[in-house]
C-alpha positions in Angstrom: 23.5 -20.2 21.6 21.2 -18.2 24.0 19.7 -16.3 21.1 18.9 -19.6 19.3 17.2 -21.1 22.4 15.2 -17.8 22.9 14.0 -17.8 19.3 12.9 -21.4 19.6 11.0 -20.6 22.8 9.3 -17.7 21.2 8.4 -19.8 18.2 6.8 -22.5 20.4 4.8 -19.8 22.2 3.5 -18.5 18.9 2.6 -22.0 17.6 0.8 -22.7 20.9 -1.1 -19.4 20.6 -2.1 -20.3 17.0 -3.4 -23.7 18.0 -5.4 -22.1 20.8 -6.9 -19.6 18.3 -8.1 -22.4 16.0 -9.4 -24.7 18.7 -13.1 -23.9 19.3 -14.4 -27.2 20.3 -15.3 -27.7 24.0 -12.8 -29.6 26.1 -15.6 -31.7 27.5 -18.7 -33.2 26.0 -22.2 -33.1 27.5 -25.4 -35.0 26.9 -27.8 -32.1 27.1 -29.8 -31.5 23.9 -30.0 -27.9 22.6 -33.2 -26.0 22.5 -35.3 -26.0 19.3 -35.2 -23.2 16.8 -37.8 -20.5 17.1 -39.9 -18.5 14.8 -39.6 -20.8 11.8 -40.8 -19.4 8.6 -40.9 -21.1 5.2 -41.4 -19.9 1.6 -42.3 -22.4 -1.2 -40.0 -21.9 -4.2 -39.6 -23.7 -7.4 -38.6 -27.3 -6.4 -38.2 -26.5 -2.7 -38.3 -24.1 0.2 -36.5 -21.1 1.7 -36.5 -21.6 5.5 -35.6 -18.9 8.1 -35.6 -19.2 11.9 -34.1 -17.8 15.1 -31.4 -19.8 16.8 -31.7 -20.8 20.4 -29.6 -19.1 23.0 -27.4 -22.2 23.6 -23.8 -21.2 23.3 -22.6 -24.5 21.8 -24.8 -24.6 18.8 -22.8 -26.1 15.9 -25.3 -26.2 13.0 -29.0 -26.5 12.0 -30.2 -29.3 9.7 -33.4 -30.0 7.8 -34.3 -33.6 6.9 -36.9 -34.6 4.3 -37.7 -37.3 1.8 -36.5 -36.4 -1.7 -38.0 -37.2 -5.1 -36.4 -40.6 -5.1 -37.9 -41.6 -1.8 -34.6 -41.3 0.0 -33.9 -39.4 3.2 -31.9 -36.3 2.6 -30.7 -33.4 4.6 -29.3 -29.9 4.3 -27.2 -28.0 6.9 -26.5 -24.4 7.8 -23.8 -23.3 10.2 -24.6 -21.5 13.5 -23.6 -18.3 11.8 -26.6 -18.4 9.5 -30.4 -18.3 10.1 -31.6 -19.8 6.9 -31.7 -23.0 4.9 -32.6 -23.7 1.3 -34.1 -27.0 0.2 -34.0 -27.8 -3.6 -34.6 -30.7 -5.9 -38.2 -31.7 -5.6 -39.6 -32.8 -9.0 -43.3 -32.2 -8.3 -45.7 -30.2 -6.2 -46.7 -33.0 -3.7 -46.7 -32.0 -0.1 -43.5 -32.6 1.8 -42.8 -32.9 5.5 -39.7 -31.2 6.6 -38.1 -31.5 10.1 -35.6 -28.9 11.3 -33.2 -29.7 14.1 -30.4 -27.9 16.1 -27.2 -29.8 16.7 -24.6 -28.8 19.3 -20.8 -29.4 19.5 -21.4 -32.5 21.4 -23.6 -33.8 18.6 -26.7 -33.6 20.7 -29.8 -33.1 18.6 -32.8 -31.0 19.6 -36.4 -31.8 19.2 -37.5 -31.1 15.6 -39.7 -28.2 14.4 -41.9 -29.7 11.7 -43.9 -28.3 8.8 -45.7 -29.8 5.9 -46.1 -27.8 2.6 -46.0 -28.1 -1.1 -43.1 -26.7 -3.2 -43.8 -24.7 -6.3 -43.4 -26.3 -9.8 -39.9 -27.7 -10.3 -37.5 -25.6 -12.5 -37.3 -28.2 -15.2 -41.1 -28.2 -15.7 -41.1 -24.4 -15.7 -38.5 -24.4 -18.4 -40.4 -27.1 -20.3 -43.4 -24.7 -20.7 -41.2 -22.2 -22.4 -39.5 -24.5 -24.9 -40.3 -24.4 -28.6 -39.0 -26.7 -31.3 -39.2 -25.3 -34.8 -37.8 -26.1 -38.3 -34.4 -24.6 -39.0 -31.8 -24.9 -41.8 -30.7 -28.5 -42.0 -32.6 -29.5 -38.8 -34.5 -28.2 -35.9 -34.0 -25.3 -33.4 -34.7 -25.6 -29.7 -35.4 -22.4 -27.7 -36.1 -22.0 -24.0 -36.2 -19.6 -21.1 -34.5 -20.4 -17.8 -35.1 -17.4 -15.6 -33.8 -19.1 -12.4 -30.6 -20.0 -14.3 -30.9 -23.5 -13.0 -28.1 -25.8 -14.1 -29.7 -28.2 -16.6 -29.0 -30.7 -19.3 -31.2 -30.8 -22.4 -31.3 -34.1 -24.3 -32.1 -33.7 -28.0 -33.6 -36.6 -30.0 -34.7 -37.5 -33.4 -36.6 -40.6 -34.6 -34.5 -43.2 -36.5 -35.6 -45.2 -39.5 -36.7 -48.1 -37.3 -39.0 -45.8 -35.3 -36.8 -45.7 -32.2 -35.7 -42.4 -30.7 -32.0 -41.8 -30.6 -30.2 -39.1 -28.7 -28.3 -36.7 -31.0 -26.9 -34.2 -28.6 -26.9 -33.1 -24.9 -26.6 -29.4 -24.0 -25.4 -28.4 -20.5 -26.3 -24.8 -19.6 -27.6 -22.4 -16.9 -28.1 -19.4 -19.2 -31.4 -17.5 -18.6 -32.3 -17.5 -22.3 -30.8 -19.8 -24.8 -31.2 -21.9 -28.0 -29.5 -24.6 -29.9 -29.9 -26.5 -33.1 -29.2 -29.9 -34.5 -28.4 -30.1 -38.1 -27.4 -32.4 -40.9 -30.9 -33.6 -41.9 -32.4 -33.8 -45.3 -35.4 -31.5 -46.1 -38.0 -34.2 -45.4 -40.5 -34.6 -42.6 -38.6 -35.6 -39.5 -39.6 -36.2 -35.8 -37.7 -34.2 -33.2 -38.0 -34.2 -29.4 -36.3 -33.1 -26.2 -36.0 -33.9 -22.5 -34.9 -31.5 -19.7 -33.0 -32.8 -16.7 -31.6 -31.2 -13.5 -28.7 -32.2 -11.2 -31.3 -34.0 -8.9 -32.2 -36.2 -11.9 -35.7 -34.7 -12.2 -36.7 -35.1 -15.8 -39.6 -33.6 -17.8 -42.0 -35.5 -20.0 -40.9 -35.6 -23.6 -41.3 -32.3 -25.4 -42.3 -32.3 -29.1 -42.8 -29.7 -31.8 -46.3 -28.1 -31.8 -47.4 -29.8 -35.0 -50.2 -32.4 -35.3 -47.9 -35.2 -36.2 -44.9 -34.0 -34.2 -42.8 -33.7 -37.3 -40.8 -30.8 -38.8 -39.4 -30.4 -42.3 -35.8 -29.0 -42.1 -35.1 -26.1 -44.4 -32.7 -27.0 -47.2 -29.1 -25.9 -46.8 -25.6 -27.1 -47.9 -22.2 -26.2 -46.8 -20.4 -23.9 -49.2 -17.4 -25.2 -51.0 -14.4 -23.2 -49.7 -12.3 -24.1 -52.7 -14.5 -21.7 -54.7 -13.8 -18.8 -52.5 -11.7 -16.0 -54.0 -9.7 -13.1 -52.5 -10.9 -9.6 -53.1 -9.3 -6.5 -51.6 -11.1 -3.2 -51.5 -9.7 0.2 -50.6 -11.3 0.2 -47.1 -10.2 -3.4 -46.3 -7.7 -4.2 -43.6 -4.5 -6.2 -44.2 -5.1 -9.7 -42.8 -1.6 -11.0 -43.4 0.1 -9.5 -40.3 2.3 -11.5 -38.0 1.7 -15.2 -38.7 -1.7 -14.4 -40.3 -2.6 -14.9 -43.9 -5.8 -13.9 -45.8 -6.4 -17.4 -47.1 -6.1 -19.0 -43.6 -9.7 -17.9 -42.9 -11.0 -20.6 -45.2 -8.2 -23.2 -45.3 -10.1 -25.7 -43.1 -7.3 -25.6 -40.5 -7.9 -24.4 -37.0 -4.2 -24.1 -36.4 -3.8 -21.2 -38.9 -5.1 -17.7 -38.5 -5.9 -14.3 -40.1 -4.4 -11.4 -38.2 -4.4 -7.6 -38.6 -1.5 -5.3 -37.6 -3.6 -3.4 -35.1 -2.8 0.1 -36.3 -6.0 0.4 -38.4 -9.1 2.0 -36.8 -12.2 0.0 -36.4 -14.1 -1.3 -38.2 -11.5 -3.6 -39.6 -12.9 -5.2 -42.7 -12.5 -8.6 -44.5 -14.0 -9.1 -47.9 -14.5 -12.3 -49.9 -16.0 -13.6 -53.1 -18.0 -16.8 -52.2 -17.7 -18.0 -55.7 -21.4 -18.7 -56.0 -24.7 -16.8 -55.7 -26.3 -18.1 -52.5 -29.2 -17.5 -50.1 -27.2 -17.8 -46.9 -28.8 -19.7 -44.0 -26.0 -19.3 -41.4 -22.3 -19.0 -40.8 -19.9 -20.0 -38.1 -16.8 -18.0 -37.1 -14.2 -19.7 -35.0 -12.1 -17.6 -32.7 -8.3 -18.0 -32.8 -7.6 -21.6 -31.8 -4.0 -21.9 -32.9 -2.8 -22.3 -29.3 -5.7 -24.4 -28.0 -7.9 -22.6 -25.6 -5.3 -20.1 -24.3 -6.7 -17.3 -26.5 -10.4 -18.2 -25.9 -12.5 -15.0 -25.4 -9.4 -12.8 -25.3 -6.3 -11.8 -27.2 -7.9 -10.0 -30.1 -10.6 -12.5 -30.7 -13.7 -10.9 -32.3 -16.6 -9.9 -30.1 -18.8 -7.5 -32.1 -19.1 -7.3 -35.8 -21.5 -6.6 -38.7 -21.8 -8.6 -41.9 -22.8 -7.3 -45.4 -23.4 -8.8 -48.8 -24.1 -8.0 -52.4 -25.2 -10.1 -55.4 -23.3 -7.8 -57.8 -20.2 -5.8 -56.8 -21.5 -2.2 -56.0 -20.4 0.6 -58.3 -18.6 2.2 -55.4 -17.6 -0.9 -53.3 -15.2 1.0 -50.9 -18.1 2.2 -48.8 -20.1 -0.1 -46.5 -23.2 2.1 -47.1 -23.4 0.7 -50.6 -23.7 -2.9 -49.3 -26.7 -4.7 -47.9 -26.5 -5.1 -44.2 -27.3 -8.7 -43.4 -27.1 -8.6 -39.6 -25.2 -7.6 -36.5 -23.3 -10.3 -34.6 -22.0 -10.6 -31.1 -19.9 -13.4 -29.7 -21.4 -14.8 -26.5 -19.6 -16.5 -23.6 -22.1 -18.9 -22.1 -21.0 -18.4 -18.5 -20.6 -14.6 -18.6 -17.4 -15.0 -16.5 -14.5 -12.5 -16.7 -11.7 -12.9 -19.2 -9.4 -15.8 -18.2 -12.2 -17.7 -16.4 -13.8 -20.4 -18.6 -16.2 -23.1 -17.8 -16.6 -26.4 -19.6 -19.6 -24.9 -21.4 -17.5 -21.9 -22.5 -14.8 -24.2 -23.9 -17.3 -26.4 -25.7 -18.8 -23.2 -27.3 -15.3 -22.0 -28.2 -14.6 -25.1 -30.2 -18.0 -25.2 -31.8 -17.7 -21.6 -32.9 -19.9 -18.6 -32.9 -22.9 -19.4 -35.1 -25.2 -16.8 -36.6 -28.4 -17.6 -38.6 -30.1 -15.4 -41.2 -33.8 -14.6 -41.7 -35.6 -16.5 -44.3 -36.0 -13.4 -46.5 -32.2 -12.7 -46.6 -31.3 -11.5 -50.1 -29.2 -13.6 -52.4 -25.5 -12.6 -52.4 -22.1 -13.6 -53.9 -19.8 -11.1 -52.2 -19.5 -11.0 -48.4 -17.9 -8.5 -46.1 -17.4 -8.6 -42.3 -16.7 -5.4 -40.4 -15.2 -6.0 -36.9 -16.0 -3.4 -34.3 -14.8 -4.8 -31.0 -12.5 -7.6 -29.6 -13.1 -9.5 -26.4 -10.1 -7.8 -24.6 -10.1 -4.5 -26.3 -7.1 -5.3 -28.4 -6.5 -3.1 -31.5 -5.8 -6.1 -33.7 -8.2 -8.8 -34.9 -7.4 -12.5 -35.3 -9.5 -15.6 -36.0 -9.2 -19.1 -37.3 -12.0 -20.1 -39.6 -15.3 -18.9 -41.2 -17.7 -21.4 -42.7 -21.0 -20.8 -44.6 -24.2 -22.7 -45.3 -27.1 -21.8 -47.5 -29.0 -22.6 -50.7 -26.9 -22.1 -53.7 -28.9 -20.6 -56.5 -26.3 -20.1 -59.2 -22.8 -21.6 -59.3 
C-alpha cells in the first residue's frame, strides 16, 4: 500500500512539473504597451513584400503583426512569432502603392505604436506567368504552355468558344510546377477560338489570354484514336514475357484499367513490348497508364514505368530483333507533378496518375505500323515492369 501511495505522489509531482514546463504565460497581465520594432527593412517581391526588423528588448513580446488593405479592399494581417524577425506579405494583384503598418503585441495583448511604410509590390505572380503563356495548335485541339519560376500555386482555366459565341470552360488545371503544359483535345480540324485565365489562391485573375493569331483562332491538327481491336500480338526474340503473375500481353490494350501486363523481373533492362497497330499511321501522341488495378496504391511505385524509349517501323525490319534496326521515335519519362518522394502523393499527382502519362510526337514523325517500347527504369527501381493501358492517336494513312 505504501508503494502505491508513493508512486501516486511521484506521478503527481511529474505531472505538476510538466504543466509548469508548458506554462509560459505571465501570471498577471499589465497594460503597458511594448516598444516598437526597430530597423525595419522591406523588399518588394512579386505580389508583396519581404519585411525584416529587430525586436524590442521587452521580455513579454508574443508576436509581430503587419496590417494592410488587400486587393479586395479588405483589411488583412500576417503574423510572426517572437522567435522570428521577418514577415512575408503576399497576394497583391497589381503594383499600386500599399501602406503597411507593423506592430508588436505582448502576452497581455498590448499593442505597440506602428512602424509604417508605403511602397509598391512587384508584378503579381499570375501576371508574370501570363507573359510566358503560349497557346498553339495541337493534335485534336490546343496546347497551353507556361513558366512559373516562383512555383506559385495557381489554377489555369481553359476555354473555347461555343457555337453561340459564348465562352465555355473546358478544363481547370491546378499546379505549382515551374514549367508545365497541358492540352485540350477532341476538336475537329476547323478554325476554333481558345483562351485561358490564370488565378491564384488570393483570387487574383489575369486578363484573358488568347493565341497570338490575328483572329484569336487556331486550327487543331487532325487526329483520331486508333482502334485497339485491330492491334495484333507480335513477339520478337529480344521481347520480354508480359504474361507473368496476373499479367497478360493483351491486357495492355483491352480498355480495362483493372487488368495489367507484368514481367517476371528476371530479364535485364531494357524490357521490350512489341505490337502491330494493324494500320499504317502517322502518330500524334500516346498515353500510357501506370498500373491501376489496385486504385492508387501502386501510383509512382511498385514497378510502374518511369523511363522508356519508343520505336517504330512501317515495314518489319529484316533483322527485327535489334532495336538499332528500328526508327527511334522519342524518349519518354513519367513525371510526378509534385516531385514528392515515393508514397507521398498530392491531388495533382493522383489526377495525373488517372489521366495517364501523355507523350506527343513531332509533326515530321515517320509513318509506322509496328511499335516497340523499351522500358529502362521503374519508379521504385523494381526489376519487373507492370502497367495497365496504352492508347494511341494519329492520322491513319492506310488501313
